[in-house]
C-alpha positions as CSV (number, residue, x, y, z in Angstrom):
1,M,-69.9,-32.7,-6.2
2,V,-68.0,-29.5,-6.8
3,V,-69.9,-26.9,-8.7
4,Q,-67.6,-25.1,-11.2
5,L,-69.4,-21.8,-10.7
6,L,-68.0,-21.6,-7.2
7,E,-64.5,-22.1,-8.5
8,L,-64.6,-19.0,-10.7
9,D,-62.8,-15.8,-9.7
10,N,-64.8,-13.8,-7.2
11,Q,-66.0,-11.1,-9.6
12,R,-67.4,-13.5,-12.2
13,R,-68.8,-15.8,-9.5
14,D,-70.6,-12.9,-7.7
15,A,-71.9,-11.6,-11.0
16,V,-73.8,-14.9,-11.6
17,L,-74.8,-15.4,-8.0
18,N,-76.2,-11.8,-7.7
19,A,-78.0,-12.2,-11.0
20,A,-79.5,-15.5,-9.9
21,L,-80.5,-14.3,-6.5
22,K,-82.2,-11.3,-8.0
23,E,-84.2,-13.3,-10.6
24,F,-85.2,-16.1,-8.3
25,A,-86.2,-13.7,-5.5
26,L,-88.3,-11.6,-7.9
27,K,-90.0,-14.3,-9.9
28,G,-89.6,-17.5,-7.9
29,Y,-87.9,-20.7,-9.2
30,D,-90.6,-21.7,-11.6
31,Q,-90.9,-18.4,-13.4
32,A,-87.3,-17.3,-13.3
33,S,-85.5,-17.0,-16.6
34,T,-82.0,-18.3,-17.0
35,N,-81.8,-16.1,-20.1
36,Q,-82.3,-13.1,-17.9
37,I,-79.8,-14.4,-15.3
38,A,-77.1,-14.8,-17.9
39,K,-77.9,-11.4,-19.4
40,D,-77.7,-9.7,-16.0
41,A,-74.4,-11.5,-15.3
42,N,-73.0,-10.3,-18.6
43,M,-72.4,-13.9,-19.7
44,S,-73.7,-16.1,-22.5
45,K,-76.2,-18.7,-21.4
46,A,-74.1,-21.4,-22.9
47,L,-71.1,-20.3,-20.9
48,M,-73.2,-20.1,-17.7
49,F,-74.4,-23.6,-18.2
50,H,-70.8,-24.7,-18.6
51,Y,-70.4,-23.8,-14.9
52,V,-73.7,-25.2,-13.7
53,K,-75.5,-28.1,-15.3
54,N,-79.1,-26.7,-15.4
55,K,-81.5,-24.3,-13.8
56,Q,-82.1,-26.6,-10.8
57,E,-78.3,-26.8,-10.0
58,L,-78.1,-23.0,-10.4
59,F,-80.9,-22.4,-7.9
60,L,-79.6,-24.9,-5.3
61,T,-76.1,-23.5,-5.7
62,T,-77.4,-20.0,-5.2
63,Y,-79.6,-21.0,-2.2
64,Q,-76.9,-23.0,-0.5
65,Y,-74.2,-20.4,-1.1
66,F,-76.2,-17.6,0.5
67,T,-77.4,-19.8,3.3
68,D,-73.7,-20.5,4.2
69,L,-72.8,-16.9,3.7
70,L,-75.5,-15.7,6.1
71,E,-74.4,-18.4,8.6
72,Q,-70.7,-17.3,8.5
73,N,-71.0,-13.6,8.0
74,Y,-74.2,-12.8,9.9
75,F,-75.5,-15.4,12.4
76,R,-72.1,-16.3,13.8
77,K,-71.0,-12.7,14.1
78,L,-74.0,-11.6,16.1
79,D,-73.0,-10.9,19.6
80,F,-75.7,-12.4,21.8
81,K,-73.7,-11.4,24.9
82,E,-75.0,-7.9,24.1
83,H,-78.2,-7.8,26.1
84,D,-79.3,-4.3,25.2
85,I,-82.0,-4.9,22.5
86,F,-81.2,-1.7,20.6
87,L,-77.5,-2.3,20.5
88,R,-78.1,-5.8,19.4
89,L,-80.4,-4.5,16.6
90,R,-77.8,-2.0,15.6
91,Q,-75.1,-4.6,15.2
92,S,-77.6,-6.7,13.2
93,Y,-78.2,-3.8,10.8
94,L,-74.4,-3.1,10.4
95,L,-73.7,-6.7,9.5
96,Q,-76.5,-6.7,7.0
97,L,-75.1,-3.5,5.5
98,Q,-71.7,-5.1,4.9
99,L,-73.4,-8.0,3.1
100,I,-75.5,-5.6,0.9
101,K,-72.4,-4.0,-0.4
102,Q,-71.2,-7.2,-2.1
103,Y,-74.6,-8.8,-2.6
104,P,-77.3,-6.1,-3.2
105,W,-80.2,-8.6,-3.2
106,I,-79.2,-10.4,0.0
107,L,-82.1,-8.9,2.0
108,E,-84.5,-10.7,-0.5
109,F,-83.0,-14.1,0.4
110,D,-86.1,-15.4,2.2
111,Q,-88.0,-15.1,-1.0
112,L,-86.1,-18.2,-2.3
113,S,-87.9,-20.3,0.3
114,V,-91.3,-20.0,-1.4
115,K,-92.6,-23.5,-2.4
116,T,-92.1,-24.4,-6.1
117,N,-93.4,-27.0,-8.5
118,S,-90.2,-29.1,-7.9
119,V,-90.4,-31.6,-5.1
120,E,-86.6,-31.9,-5.0
121,I,-86.2,-28.1,-4.7
122,N,-88.7,-27.9,-1.9
123,R,-87.1,-30.8,-0.1
124,E,-83.6,-29.2,-0.3
125,V,-84.8,-25.8,0.8
126,A,-86.7,-27.3,3.8
127,K,-83.3,-28.5,5.1
128,Y,-82.3,-24.9,5.7
129,T,-84.5,-23.1,8.2
130,K,-82.1,-20.9,10.3
131,A,-82.8,-17.7,8.5
132,S,-86.5,-17.9,9.4
133,H,-85.6,-17.8,13.1
134,C,-83.6,-14.6,12.9
135,N,-86.1,-12.3,14.5
136,Q,-86.7,-14.7,17.3
137,Q,-83.0,-15.0,18.1
138,L,-82.5,-11.3,18.1
139,F,-85.0,-10.9,20.9
140,E,-83.8,-13.7,23.2
141,G,-82.0,-13.1,26.5
142,I,-82.2,-9.3,26.5
143,D,-82.0,-7.0,29.5
144,T,-85.6,-6.1,30.3
145,S,-84.6,-4.0,33.4
146,K,-84.0,-1.0,31.1
147,F,-87.7,-0.8,30.1
148,R,-90.1,1.6,31.6
149,P,-91.7,-0.2,34.6
150,E,-95.3,0.4,33.5
151,L,-94.8,-1.3,30.2
152,A,-95.8,-4.9,29.4
153,I,-92.5,-6.4,28.2
154,E,-93.9,-8.9,25.7
155,K,-96.1,-6.4,24.0
156,S,-93.2,-3.9,24.0
157,L,-90.9,-6.4,22.3
158,Q,-93.6,-7.1,19.7
159,F,-93.9,-3.4,18.9
160,I,-90.1,-3.2,18.6
161,L,-90.1,-6.2,16.3
162,W,-92.7,-4.6,14.1
163,A,-90.8,-1.4,14.0
164,N,-87.6,-3.4,13.2
165,I,-89.4,-5.1,10.3
166,G,-90.8,-1.8,9.0
167,F,-87.5,-0.1,9.1
168,T,-85.9,-3.1,7.2
169,D,-88.7,-3.0,4.6
170,Q,-88.2,0.7,4.1
171,L,-84.4,0.2,3.7
172,V,-85.0,-2.5,1.1
173,E,-87.3,-0.3,-0.9
174,E,-84.9,2.6,-0.8
175,I,-82.1,0.3,-2.0
176,K,-84.2,-1.0,-4.8
177,L,-85.0,2.5,-6.0
178,D,-81.3,3.5,-5.9
179,R,-80.0,0.1,-7.1
180,N,-77.6,1.7,-9.5
181,K,-76.2,4.2,-7.0
182,E,-73.3,3.6,-4.7
183,L,-74.6,2.6,-1.2
184,D,-74.3,5.6,1.2
185,D,-73.2,3.8,4.4
186,Q,-73.1,6.9,6.5
187,A,-76.6,8.1,5.6
188,I,-78.0,4.7,6.4
189,I,-76.2,4.6,9.7
190,V,-77.4,8.1,10.6
191,A,-81.0,7.0,9.8
192,L,-80.5,3.8,11.8
193,D,-79.2,5.5,14.9
194,D,-82.1,8.1,14.7
195,H,-84.6,5.2,14.4
196,L,-83.1,3.3,17.3
197,N,-82.8,6.4,19.5
198,E,-86.5,7.2,19.0
199,L,-87.4,3.7,20.0
200,K,-85.3,4.0,23.1
201,K,-87.2,7.1,24.1
202,L,-90.4,5.3,23.8
203,F,-89.5,2.1,25.7
204,Y,-86.6,2.7,28.0
205,S,-86.8,4.5,31.3
206,S,-85.2,8.0,31.5
207,A,-82.2,6.5,33.3
208,H,-81.2,4.5,30.3
209,N,-81.7,7.1,27.5
Protein backbone atom coordinates (compact mmCIF):
# COMPACT_ATOMS: atom_id res chain seq x y z
CA MET A 1 0.00 0.00 0.00
CA VAL A 2 1.32 3.41 -0.99
CA VAL A 3 1.05 5.97 1.79
CA GLN A 4 0.00 9.31 0.29
CA LEU A 5 2.14 11.20 2.79
CA LEU A 6 5.30 9.97 1.07
CA GLU A 7 4.02 11.24 -2.29
CA LEU A 8 3.88 14.85 -1.11
CA ASP A 9 6.51 17.37 -2.16
CA ASN A 10 9.63 17.12 -0.02
CA GLN A 11 8.96 20.22 2.06
CA ARG A 12 5.44 19.22 3.14
CA ARG A 13 6.42 15.56 3.60
CA ASP A 14 9.37 16.48 5.81
CA ALA A 15 7.26 18.91 7.84
CA VAL A 16 4.91 16.08 8.82
CA LEU A 17 7.67 13.51 9.31
CA ASN A 18 9.75 15.86 11.48
CA ALA A 19 6.71 16.80 13.56
CA ALA A 20 5.74 13.14 13.97
CA LEU A 21 9.28 12.04 14.84
CA LYS A 22 9.52 14.77 17.48
CA GLU A 23 6.16 14.00 19.09
CA PHE A 24 6.56 10.21 19.08
CA ALA A 25 10.14 10.46 20.38
CA LEU A 26 9.19 12.82 23.20
CA LYS A 27 5.95 11.19 24.34
CA GLY A 28 5.93 7.68 22.91
CA TYR A 29 3.25 6.29 20.64
CA ASP A 30 0.54 5.94 23.28
CA GLN A 31 0.75 9.49 24.64
CA ALA A 32 1.62 11.28 21.39
CA SER A 33 -0.92 13.82 20.17
CA THR A 34 -1.86 13.93 16.49
CA ASN A 35 -3.25 17.41 17.16
CA GLN A 36 0.26 18.52 18.17
CA ILE A 37 1.83 16.79 15.17
CA ALA A 38 -0.54 18.57 12.78
CA LYS A 39 0.08 21.89 14.54
CA ASP A 40 3.88 21.51 14.38
CA ALA A 41 3.59 20.56 10.70
CA ASN A 42 1.49 23.69 10.02
CA MET A 43 -1.29 21.54 8.66
CA SER A 44 -4.87 20.89 9.69
CA LYS A 45 -5.49 17.54 11.34
CA ALA A 46 -8.15 16.76 8.74
CA LEU A 47 -5.68 17.35 5.92
CA MET A 48 -2.98 15.29 7.64
CA PHE A 49 -5.39 12.38 7.94
CA HIS A 50 -6.09 12.70 4.24
CA TYR A 51 -2.48 11.62 3.68
CA VAL A 52 -2.40 8.94 6.40
CA LYS A 53 -5.41 6.98 7.62
CA ASN A 54 -4.84 7.18 11.36
CA LYS A 55 -2.28 7.56 14.15
CA GLN A 56 -1.01 4.00 13.74
CA GLU A 57 -0.32 4.44 10.04
CA LEU A 58 1.39 7.77 10.76
CA PHE A 59 3.64 6.13 13.36
CA LEU A 60 4.55 3.15 11.19
CA THR A 61 5.15 5.38 8.17
CA THR A 62 7.42 7.59 10.27
CA TYR A 63 9.25 4.62 11.78
CA GLN A 64 9.81 2.85 8.49
CA TYR A 65 10.77 6.04 6.68
CA PHE A 66 13.52 6.87 9.15
CA THR A 67 14.65 3.24 9.35
CA ASP A 68 15.15 3.25 5.58
CA LEU A 69 16.73 6.70 5.69
CA LEU A 70 19.31 5.59 8.26
CA GLU A 71 20.02 2.46 6.26
CA GLN A 72 20.61 4.38 3.02
CA ASN A 73 22.28 7.53 4.32
CA TYR A 74 24.12 6.29 7.38
CA PHE A 75 24.79 2.55 7.65
CA ARG A 76 25.55 2.01 3.97
CA LYS A 77 27.80 5.05 3.84
CA LEU A 78 29.97 4.07 6.80
CA ASP A 79 33.36 2.99 5.50
CA PHE A 80 34.33 -0.08 7.50
CA LYS A 81 37.53 -0.35 5.47
CA GLU A 82 38.72 2.51 7.68
CA HIS A 83 40.29 0.65 10.62
CA ASP A 84 41.34 3.65 12.71
CA ILE A 85 38.65 3.88 15.39
CA PHE A 86 38.83 7.66 15.70
CA LEU A 87 38.61 8.26 11.94
CA ARG A 88 35.70 5.85 11.82
CA LEU A 89 33.96 7.71 14.63
CA ARG A 90 34.59 10.99 12.85
CA GLN A 91 32.92 9.84 9.66
CA SER A 92 30.02 8.53 11.74
CA TYR A 93 29.49 11.95 13.31
CA LEU A 94 29.75 13.75 9.97
CA LEU A 95 27.10 11.50 8.44
CA GLN A 96 24.84 12.14 11.43
CA LEU A 97 25.41 15.88 11.08
CA GLN A 98 24.19 15.79 7.47
CA LEU A 99 21.02 14.02 8.55
CA ILE A 100 20.37 16.43 11.42
CA LYS A 101 20.27 19.35 8.99
CA GLN A 102 17.19 17.93 7.27
CA TYR A 103 15.71 15.99 10.19
CA PRO A 104 16.55 17.73 13.50
CA TRP A 105 15.11 14.93 15.66
CA ILE A 106 16.87 12.06 13.86
CA LEU A 107 19.19 11.42 16.83
CA GLU A 108 16.09 10.63 18.89
CA PHE A 109 15.03 7.87 16.51
CA ASP A 110 15.77 5.03 18.95
CA GLN A 111 13.08 6.41 21.26
CA LEU A 112 10.50 5.14 18.79
CA SER A 113 11.45 1.55 19.65
CA VAL A 114 10.00 1.77 23.17
CA LYS A 115 7.21 -0.78 23.67
CA THR A 116 3.66 0.50 23.35
CA ASN A 117 0.17 -0.71 24.26
CA SER A 118 -0.32 -1.77 20.65
CA VAL A 119 0.65 -5.35 19.85
CA GLU A 120 0.77 -4.56 16.13
CA ILE A 121 3.06 -1.56 16.63
CA ASN A 122 5.40 -3.63 18.81
CA ARG A 123 5.46 -6.43 16.25
CA GLU A 124 6.29 -4.10 13.37
CA VAL A 125 8.99 -2.25 15.30
CA ALA A 126 10.60 -5.55 16.33
CA LYS A 127 11.29 -6.26 12.65
CA TYR A 128 13.72 -3.37 12.51
CA THR A 129 16.71 -3.92 14.76
CA LYS A 130 19.72 -2.62 12.80
CA ALA A 131 19.90 0.75 14.56
CA SER A 132 20.45 -0.91 17.93
CA HIS A 133 23.67 -2.54 16.65
CA CYS A 134 25.29 0.72 15.54
CA ASN A 135 27.80 1.02 18.38
CA GLN A 136 28.80 -2.63 18.05
CA GLN A 137 29.44 -2.24 14.32
CA LEU A 138 31.49 0.90 14.79
CA PHE A 139 33.97 -0.98 16.96
CA GLU A 140 34.38 -4.08 14.81
CA GLY A 141 37.57 -4.79 12.85
CA ILE A 142 39.61 -1.82 14.06
CA ASP A 143 43.40 -1.56 14.10
CA THR A 144 44.44 -2.20 17.69
CA SER A 145 48.17 -1.89 16.93
CA LYS A 146 47.93 1.88 17.38
CA PHE A 147 46.97 1.60 21.04
CA ARG A 148 49.51 2.05 23.80
CA PRO A 149 50.91 -1.43 24.49
CA GLU A 150 50.23 -1.35 28.24
CA LEU A 151 46.48 -0.83 27.73
CA ALA A 152 43.83 -3.55 27.92
CA ILE A 153 42.19 -3.25 24.51
CA GLU A 154 38.69 -4.36 25.44
CA LYS A 155 38.52 -2.00 28.40
CA SER A 156 39.95 0.82 26.30
CA LEU A 157 37.30 0.30 23.64
CA GLN A 158 34.62 0.35 26.32
CA PHE A 159 35.94 3.67 27.61
CA ILE A 160 35.97 5.08 24.07
CA LEU A 161 32.41 3.85 23.57
CA TRP A 162 31.28 5.59 26.75
CA ALA A 163 33.03 8.78 25.68
CA ASN A 164 31.36 8.47 22.26
CA ILE A 165 27.93 8.10 23.84
CA GLY A 166 28.60 11.00 26.20
CA PHE A 167 29.68 13.30 23.38
CA THR A 168 26.60 12.35 21.34
CA ASP A 169 24.29 12.97 24.30
CA GLN A 170 25.90 16.37 24.87
CA LEU A 171 25.50 17.22 21.18
CA VAL A 172 21.82 16.23 21.27
CA GLU A 173 21.19 18.42 24.32
CA GLU A 174 22.91 21.41 22.73
CA ILE A 175 20.88 20.96 19.55
CA LYS A 176 17.69 20.78 21.61
CA LEU A 177 18.53 24.05 23.36
CA ASP A 178 19.29 25.76 20.04
CA ARG A 179 16.54 24.03 18.05
CA ASN A 180 15.41 27.28 16.46
CA LYS A 181 18.92 28.36 15.46
CA GLU A 182 20.70 27.36 12.30
CA LEU A 183 23.06 24.46 12.92
CA ASP A 184 26.68 25.65 13.12
CA ASP A 185 28.44 22.85 11.26
CA GLN A 186 31.93 24.23 11.65
CA ALA A 187 31.64 24.75 15.39
CA ILE A 188 30.42 21.18 15.81
CA ILE A 189 33.24 19.81 13.64
CA VAL A 190 35.84 21.79 15.61
CA ALA A 191 34.43 20.43 18.88
CA LEU A 192 34.34 16.92 17.40
CA ASP A 193 37.97 17.03 16.24
CA ASP A 194 39.08 18.37 19.62
CA HIS A 195 37.17 15.57 21.37
CA LEU A 196 38.68 12.85 19.16
CA ASN A 197 42.20 14.27 19.38
CA GLU A 198 42.06 14.23 23.17
CA LEU A 199 40.95 10.61 23.10
CA LYS A 200 43.80 9.74 20.75
CA LYS A 201 46.28 11.23 23.22
CA LEU A 202 44.87 8.99 25.93
CA PHE A 203 44.76 5.71 24.05
CA TYR A 204 47.22 5.79 21.13
CA SER A 205 50.96 5.44 21.39
CA SER A 206 53.01 8.57 20.69
CA ALA A 207 53.91 7.25 17.23
CA HIS A 208 50.26 7.51 16.17
CA ASN A 209 49.38 10.92 17.62
